[in-house]
C-alpha angles and dihedrals in degrees: 000000000000120000095237140012124196111208139183122237110252092020130096129253128215115208112202107219142173136163143200130204115232112246093244091059099044092098092061097041113086113188090198091065115083109265122209123214121211130188118209121196123219102342129035092213099082097156092112094024110061092162087068089072101087099171135024117178091211093062129072095211123054140166088243120041111233151108142230108244096178126090104253092194087062091047093254112137101172109155136190124211121197137215093008119196134195088267089070092070103116147093120287136200129197127226132185129205123194111151123275090013119072126165143158121205101227095174098062127053140154128232113221114199118189120203137181092220129041127245119260116264118251117251121199138169123220104223134324116336101229130170113261093011119106112241133182127222118203127204122185132182130187117252107201089166106045093183087067106029120181122261116234125210134178137222109199131158090230140052117278145158117218125213114207129193138166108235139185119238125215091264090055093251119131131240138173115239123197123187132191124186122196141149109247125216126204088256090071092060111127091004117142122243123191133200113194124193115203114198119200109224114175108303095340139060133238119203140196131175144193123212126200134177116227115237101201118188114216143157121260113296135185091025110181138172126214136184126216121231093029094202120090109287126241120231110272094015121129118249127186124207115197130194123204130183143158117233143149114240092030121263110276099189136032120193128190123212134186125204104242119177089342097308132091117254123190109243104165147353129222140067089284134034116201120187138171102234117248133169095272096046096081118102144064124334135181138174134223123208123200140190137161091283101050141286142282131212128212126218117262121269127201122235104201122195115212096214091052090049093056089047091054093047091052090049092050091049093048091052093050092047092050090050093049090050092053090047092050091048091050089051091054093049092052090048091055094045091058095056100035111124096012120149134219126199111219118174092334095311126112117224123194117209126190106211097179105147120237122234108247124191111215140159117227125209118216092259091049090050093052090047093048089049092057091046090052092052090049090050092050094051089048091054090047091056092047095053090048 
């Protein structure tokens, strides 16, 4: 017999039971003779307390309604009591009567505890819940009345297919086991799961549930790098690069890299990387986060240096100005080539003019360049109209 049984009011209870006959009494016990099973409440000594006998299999009317479902000739005294009430809560002893052998086991008893509400099911996990690795969740609920076992249902933030079965426990009591197997992702970390047991009692149901938060292990995710301040940095100023990532267990190591000659080169380690800006600090950076399950890499971020930006702008403008000057010089040369060797009749005289342009070296300021560019555009437009 089990030591204890938890039962619901209005339901039934099955008491697993078996017995052995001591060797010294085997000669007076005959299994072929009908054996009667008797259940005694509270105290095994019922001589002066006949009301303590609550069930006798040889009688049709008993204080408690029930029946022995086991085969007494095979020493199986499993018994079912029906329509239990809170008054059934007590300690019970078993007695056998098979003339001339009669005996009560005073050393072994079962405590029956009757409740209005069922006990919560037991929720367990088989192994570590790790991202990408299949895992099984088990939910079990006692079935004190195997004729009407509880129904187990799951609430999970993922797709699943449960497998349910009625099983026998080591103490011969019954329980319902439900198993779901799925492959977790890091998005399920700290999500709640629920197993609910629904017990049919008469025309109604009684429910109990067990909630558990998933603890999913995963490598660093959503790794990102940021620069503060975000504006282009001044030479000699202080700039802070910060790495962030989500991981379970937490990140144990952050590493910083700079793209140098097209390849990443490690420059620092730690959650943050602080530097005083020098000429060579500008460029692309990224961070890498690691834990015991893997690593995660951030996107590249650009560290721009303000002084270098102005130098680049000046170089671009210088190149543009030089190109514009060459175009203007070519235009003047072409203009001269068209009029070279032309004649003009003035008062009957023919005058020859050589309009070959001279090469002039000059330095243009920015306003002059802009002005010359506008003039060049006007000249080109005028030529276009003349040709037309």
